[in-house]
C-alpha positions in Angstrom: -54.1 97.6 112.9 -54.0 101.5 113.2 -54.6 101.3 117.0 -51.9 98.7 117.5 -49.4 100.8 115.5 -50.3 103.9 117.5 -50.0 102.0 120.8 -46.5 100.7 119.8 -45.5 104.3 118.9 -46.7 105.5 122.3 -44.8 102.8 124.0 -41.6 103.5 122.1 -41.9 107.2 122.9 -42.5 106.4 126.5 -39.2 104.5 126.6 -37.4 107.3 124.9 -38.5 109.8 127.5 -37.8 107.6 130.4 -34.2 107.2 129.1 -34.0 111.0 128.9 -35.2 111.2 132.5 -32.5 108.8 133.5 -29.8 110.8 131.6 -31.0 114.0 133.3 -30.6 112.3 136.6 -27.0 111.4 135.8 -26.3 114.9 134.7 -27.9 116.2 137.9 -25.4 114.0 139.9 -22.5 115.4 138.0 -23.5 119.0 138.5 -24.0 118.3 142.2 -20.5 117.0 142.5 -19.0 120.1 140.9 -21.1 121.8 142.6 -23.6 123.8 140.5 -26.7 123.7 142.7 -29.0 125.7 140.4 -28.2 123.4 137.5 -28.7 120.3 139.8 -32.2 121.6 140.7 -33.0 122.3 137.0 -31.8 118.9 135.9 -33.7 117.2 138.7 -36.9 118.9 137.5 -36.1 118.0 133.9 -35.7 114.3 134.9 -39.1 114.4 136.6 -40.7 116.1 133.7 -39.3 113.6 131.2 -40.6 110.7 133.4 -44.0 112.3 133.6 -44.0 112.7 129.9 -43.2 109.0 129.4 -46.4 108.1 131.3 -48.4 110.7 129.4 -47.0 109.3 126.1 -47.9 105.7 127.1 -51.4 106.8 127.9 -51.8 108.7 124.6 -52.1 112.2 126.2 -50.9 115.2 124.1 -49.9 118.7 125.2 -48.6 121.9 123.7 -45.8 123.0 126.1 -43.6 121.7 128.9 -45.7 123.7 131.3 -48.7 121.5 130.1 -46.8 118.3 130.7 -46.5 119.0 134.5 -50.0 120.4 134.7 -51.7 117.5 132.9 -49.7 115.0 134.8 -50.5 116.5 138.2 -54.1 117.1 137.4 -55.1 114.0 135.4 -52.5 111.3 135.8 -51.1 111.7 139.3 -54.4 110.9 141.1 -54.7 107.6 139.2 -51.2 106.4 140.1 -50.4 104.6 143.3 -47.4 106.6 144.2 -45.9 107.1 147.7 -47.0 110.3 149.5 -43.6 111.8 148.9 -43.7 111.2 145.2 -47.2 112.5 145.0 -45.9 115.9 146.0 -42.3 115.8 144.7 -43.0 117.2 141.2 -44.9 120.2 142.6 -42.1 120.9 145.1 -39.2 120.7 142.7 -41.1 122.6 140.1 -41.7 125.5 142.5 -38.0 125.5 143.5 -37.0 125.7 139.9 -39.4 128.6 139.3 -38.1 130.3 142.4 -34.4 130.0 141.5 -35.0 130.9 137.8 -37.3 133.9 138.4 -35.9 135.3 141.6 -32.5 136.9 141.1 -32.0 137.2 144.8 -32.8 133.5 145.4 -29.6 131.5 145.6 -29.6 127.7 145.1 -27.7 125.9 147.8 -26.0 122.5 147.6 -28.3 121.0 150.4 -31.5 122.0 148.6 -30.0 120.7 145.3 -29.2 117.4 146.9 -32.7 117.1 148.3 -34.2 117.9 144.8 -32.0 115.3 143.2 -33.0 112.7 145.8 -36.7 113.6 145.2 -36.2 113.3 141.5 -34.4 110.0 141.8 -37.2 108.5 143.8 -39.9 110.0 141.6 -38.3 108.7 138.3 -37.6 105.3 139.9 -41.3 104.9 140.9 -42.6 106.1 137.5 -40.1 103.7 135.8 -41.5 100.8 137.7 -45.1 101.9 136.8 -44.1 102.3 133.1 -42.5 98.8 133.0 -45.6 97.3 134.6 -48.1 99.0 132.3 -46.1 98.1 129.3 -45.9 94.5 130.4 -49.6 94.5 130.9 -50.1 96.0 127.4 -51.7 99.1 128.8 -51.7 102.4 127.1 -53.9 104.3 124.8 -53.4 105.5 121.3 -55.8 108.3 121.8 -57.7 107.4 118.7 -60.3 105.1 117.2 -59.8 102.0 115.1 
């Protein structure tokens, strides 16, 4: 019974983080319309990160920081997913743009780049959402523990 409870908790957590990913996408759309391109890029990355976390949660993977979420997802989970080529690279690309805009005071975010990031995030989150739904329907997931 312990494994079943842990699996259900992982599934519930996965749903929560996918909802957060979708909310971040909506917020990115709003900031793009204002326009606040740096915020759009950051929120696009946040959406991608939350979607990646939903898959990690479903599979029972744990981490200590947001940096680890992207690193574990890219290194361990991404190769096992059947994502489009664009979505296989999207998280890395948007993450590097966020870091560049956040860390380089001379780097200005522009609306065209922000729109591209939001589009990448939307496609990435959509594809992970379909995978999450499929894996949950199939009862996949891992509680990360023993009986």
